[in-house]
N, C-alpha and C positions, 0 to 999 in steps of 0.2 A: 583546533576541536578538527579528529578523522573519525567518518563515520566509520571508517574498517579497523577502527580498533579496538578490543574491550581489555579493560581494567584489569590487575593483575589476580584481584582478589574474584575475580571470577575463575580464571584460569588455574589460580590453585587449586581448586576445589575439588578438582581432577584430571586425572590426565591416563590417557587410554590410547589403543591401536587403535590404528586408522588411516585408509592410502583414500582417498577421493577418488569418485567414478567422473567427477567431472575435471580439467585440466589436470591427470593422476600426474604429470611429470611434474608438476611444482609442489604437489601433498605430501605432508612427509608418511613417511612409511611407519611399519610397526615396531622394526630395528631403532629407530632414529627416537620412538617417547616412548615406549614400555609397555606394560603389560595390565597393570595398573587401573581399576574405573571406581568412579565414585560419583552418586545421583550429582546432578547440577544445582539441584534444589537444596544440599547438605546444608543443614544449618540456617535455613532460610527464614525460616518460622511459616506461620500459617494461620488464618483468622481463629480465632478461641468461640464466636457464639455468640458475644457480649457485645454490645452497645458501645460501639466507638468511642472516643474523647480524641478532637485535633491536636490538643494539649500534652498528649500523653507522653512521657518520658519511655520512650520503647529503645532498645538495640536492634539496629536494622527497622524496617519496613514496618508501619504503623499499618496491619491490616485490620483493626479491627476499627479504623476509622476510616478506611476503603472501603469497606463495607455496607457502613450504615451512613457514613455521613457525608458532606462538602464542604470542604474547609475554606476558608479563605486563603492560606496560602498554598501553596504546592509544597514546599517545605515540611506544612504540616504531617505528612503523608509519610517520611521519613524515604523517599524512593533512592536518593542518592547520597552518595559517602556526604559531597559538594555541596553545600544547598543553592550557590549558586551555578553550578556551571549542571547543567542535563543534557550533554551529551554528552557524557562522559562517565566514568564510574560510577555505575549502578548499585546499591544495597547489596549485601550481601544474596545468592540467587539472582539476580539481575542477571539477562543474558539478550548481549546488542545483538542485533540482525541488520540484513538486509534487499533486498531486491530484486531480480535483473530488471526487471522494466519498474520504473515508476510513476505514481501517480504525477502531474505536473499542476507547481501549484506557485506560481510566480519566479521561476525560476529559484526558490528556494532548497536548503539542504536540508534534510529529514535527519534526525539521529535516534532509531528505533530502541527500542528496550521492551524486553517481554518478563514479568514478575510470576512465577507460577508457584505456589502455595511449593511447602515441604509435604513429599511425599505422593503429590498429585502427579499425574500425564496427561499429555496430549496426544489426543486423538488422533492419526494418519485419514486425508479423505480423498480421493483418488483428484479431486477435481472442482471442491469445493473448499471452502475455509476450514483448516484443521480444527481440529472439536478443542476445542481450549474449555477446559475445568470452573465451573463454581471456584471465583477468588483471584480468577484471573488479570493482568492487567498488562497492559498495553500501554507505551507511553511514546509519543511522536514528539520532535520537536523542530520546529525550520525557525532556521536560521539562513537569511540571507548577505550573500557574499558580494563584493565587492565587486567581484568577478568573476563569473564561471568556471573560468577555465583554473582557478586559482582557491578550487574549494573545501574549506578547513584555515582558512586563511581570512585576516579581513570578514570576518562575518558580525552580524547583527542579528545577536539570536532574539527572536520575536515572539511566537508563545509556542505552551506545550501544550498539545491535547492527552486527555489518558481513557482510555476506555478500560469500563469494569466490571466484571464478570458479575454481576452479584448476584444474588437465588431468587431474582423477581427476572432477572435479564440483563443485558446488557445496556449502560449507559455513556453517553461520552460528556467529557467536562476541559471548557479550555481556561486555558492558564494564559494571563497577559504580562511578560519580562519588562513594566514600569517602570525596575530598577535594575540595578546589576548583583542586587544581593538576591532577589525573590521574585519570586513569580506570584499573583496575583488573578481570582475568581473574574471570571468574565462573561458573566450568565448572557448580560445583550451586547456582547461580542463588543469590538473593535476598529476604529479609522484609522487607518495610520497612510496621513498625506503627505507627498513629498522623497515618497525611497528611487530608488534607481539603482544601476546594475549593470554590468557590461556582458554580453550573450556570446556567444562560441562565435556567432559574428561577426565580433568587433563593434554590436549595436547598443549606446547607452540610449537603454531604456527607463522613463522615469512613470511612476506609476501611484497610483495608491492601494494599498494594503487593507483589507480587511481578514480581521479573527471571527468566526463565524459566531454567533449566538450558539448558545447551548441548544436549541432547537429547532438547530440548524443541523443537528446532525443528525435529526434521521430523515431526511431530505436525500441524503447518499446511504446510510449503512442499514434502515428497512428495506424486508424483502419481504413482499406480499403473498398471497395463495393465487395461483393462479387454480379458480374452480372448476374442481372436479365434479361436483352437483349440485342439486339444490340445498343441500342439507348440508353442505361441506361450509363449516360456520369457524373454521382454522383465521385466526388475527397474524397480522404482519407482525414478523421480531425482527429484532437490529441486531444485525453482524459485523464485525471487521470486515477490509473490504481485501486489504492485499496479501497475510501471510496466506496463500495457498500457496502447496507441495511443489509448484513448475518455478512459481518465483523465487521459493525459497531453495530451490534443486539448483546450488551451484558453490563455489569454493568461500570461503570468509575470511581475510587474516585476519588471526588474534595478535593479542600484547607483542606473545613472542617467538612474533616473528612466522610461524605455522600457518598451513592453508590445511582447512577444511571445508570435505563440503558439510552444510549446516544442517542438513536433513539427518547425515549419516551423527553427526557431532552430539544432536539430539540422541537419537536415539543412543547411544554407547553411551552418553551422559544419565539414560533413565529417565529423559524427558516426553520421550517420543514412541507411541506403542503404535502398532501392525503397521510400519516400516514394510514390502514387498520385500521379501526374498531376493526378489530378481529386482536389484536396484534399479537393473537400464531396462524395465518398462517402465517408470515413474516418470510421469512429462516433464518437460523441462523448456522453458519460454528462456526468449532467446532475449542476451543481454540491450536495453537498447541505453543508451547517456546522450548528451546533448555533444557529446565527441564523436560518436556514431558517425565512419565517414559514409555518409547516405550516396555519396554520387560515386562510391565503389564497391559498393554493395551487389549482388548478383540478382537478378529478379526475385529468385527463389524466398533468398534472404530476406528480400524488401516481403515481400505476404507474408514472411512469417514472422517478421515485426513489427509490420502494420498493424496485422491483429492482433500483438499481445498487448501494442499500445491502444487498440480498441478496447481490446479487454481491460485492460486497469483504468482507463479513463472513463471510458461509459456503460461498459457490460452491469456494474454495479444495477443500475438504472434500466438498459436494453438488454435486457434478457428473458427469457422463459423457459418452461419445460423440459430441462436439459439431467436432469437430477432428480431420478424418482427413485422412491413413492413420493416425497415431498414435494418435488412439483409446483414447489417456488419461484414465484417472476420475481424482476423486477416492478418498478413503477410505470417505466414506459414499456415496457414489454410488447403491450398489448398494442402499440404501434409500428409492432411487425420488423421493425429493427430489433435486429438481434443480434450481437456482435459478440457471445463471448467464443474465448480462445478453444474453447473445445467443439464448437458447430463444424460442422463440414459445410466449408463453401461452395465444392462442385458442387453438392447434392439441394441448395437453394441457395442463389446469391441473390438474389431478391431480400433473404433475410438481412445479407450486405449490403442492401443497400440497391444494390444494380436496377435500377426502370423502375425503381418502387419510388411514389410519386408520395411525395410529404403529408404526412396525418395533420400534424400540428401548424397550423401557422401560415408555414411554406412564403418564399418568397418571389418578385417578379424578377423571371430573368435565369431560377432554376429550378427546373419544374421536375428532376429527379435527385434523390438522393443522390446516387450515383451514376453519372455516364462513363463507364469503361473509357479513355483515352482524352476525357473531356470532364479536367479536374477543375476548371472555370468555372461551369456551368453546375458543377456537382453544388446542392444543399449541404452533405456533408463536411465537407471542407469549409465551405464559406463559413458554418457556424463555428468549426472550429477556428477560422483564422478569427472572427470580425471579435472587435471589444465592444459593440452595441448590447446591452442587455438584456434587450429583443429577442437577439436571435444566439445568442451566443451560447455552446456549450464545451463543457460543462456551464450549466447552468449558476453553479456554487463553487468555489474554489477558484476561481482563478479571475483575474483583473489583466488581463494582457492576454496576448497572442506568445502560444508556442511554438515561436520561427521553427525550430530544429523539428518539431512534431510533425509543425503542417508540413513542413517538406518533405517527409517521411510519407507521408499519407499520400500527397501530393503524388509522389513517384508512385507510390502505390499503384492509387486510381488510371494512373497514364499505361502500368504496363497491364495491368486486366484483364484477361481473356475479351475480346471485343466482342460488344453484343448490341443490337440492334433497338431500343428500348420506342422509337417512331419519329414517323421521317423526319427527315432533316435535322435530326440528333448526329 
């Protein structure tokens, strides 16, 4: 199982000329591929508007069931050509994708696919999640490798989460792989005890894994209004977290071995609209994985990667006021800790926790969220490193410490410009 491989069923739908703006020396050129272009979703089908049936005998995706039904089995939606493998072989129109920096989830590998109804397009956004049309389905499968250095080999497939954009908004549905043949609905979640993996530090880690309850999805995926006045009555909205342009702006290796920039691939395949003509102006977040050699990075590289890591792992809650006129905030935006990647550190270091006293809870010995040069006394790092459910961050989605991510943040704090927080610090 390799997350960087798409199926031939997807590739044969279209072929087009594309020279990547990222790692362009490795990308295929116009002469390599040819000039004919077809839409990615050609022949993929779309919802009919009728009430769905989980038992419907459909050719390809069971769109109507996705739009109206919470089916017992993942296979009822017919999202994958092989019901027992959600890591490859999407049904016609399904497209694999990857992110330069990923949300940490107990060292699991992530296998991501997006399904957009035939004829619909995704809208570009400069800094927010792409604007996926009604009918879109995003699947993310979590598989635990025996060794994180050997992802794709000897992995335990645990769960597949669906984000479905219905007419009334997005919803999240978790499915647990309780057999090798299919995954079943896990509305109440699931607790798996005694799992283990070996991380990039060579440490064997044993832990319990939690498949979230369906209701837990709103804890991370909901954006709340940053109220602009007494008559502002906007309600919270539910959105995906990961597929922003800055994390998709990277090359992806498809099944025929060629490399394309994902955003340009989507645009050429008539899936993405309004991508800037000046592609160099599109923001790109750095790539950070467990194999990134942190000790070899420059201070500038550490700063950039740490900001991307905080954005992906924390800013869905710790954010506010950067995307006008919507002016939405995360549930923890009012804490003063606001960690969006597109926020300027130089303009307001306190937004990144520098010399900012903890608002929620706190702990003796950690007077400020971030004390430049003193990682051991920085509450932000403590919360990332601890497994104590009373203090850990994120509150959901992990049961164990991300050693590599914590190491990155430790170095980031150590090399931050000095700041005098209070006497004695």
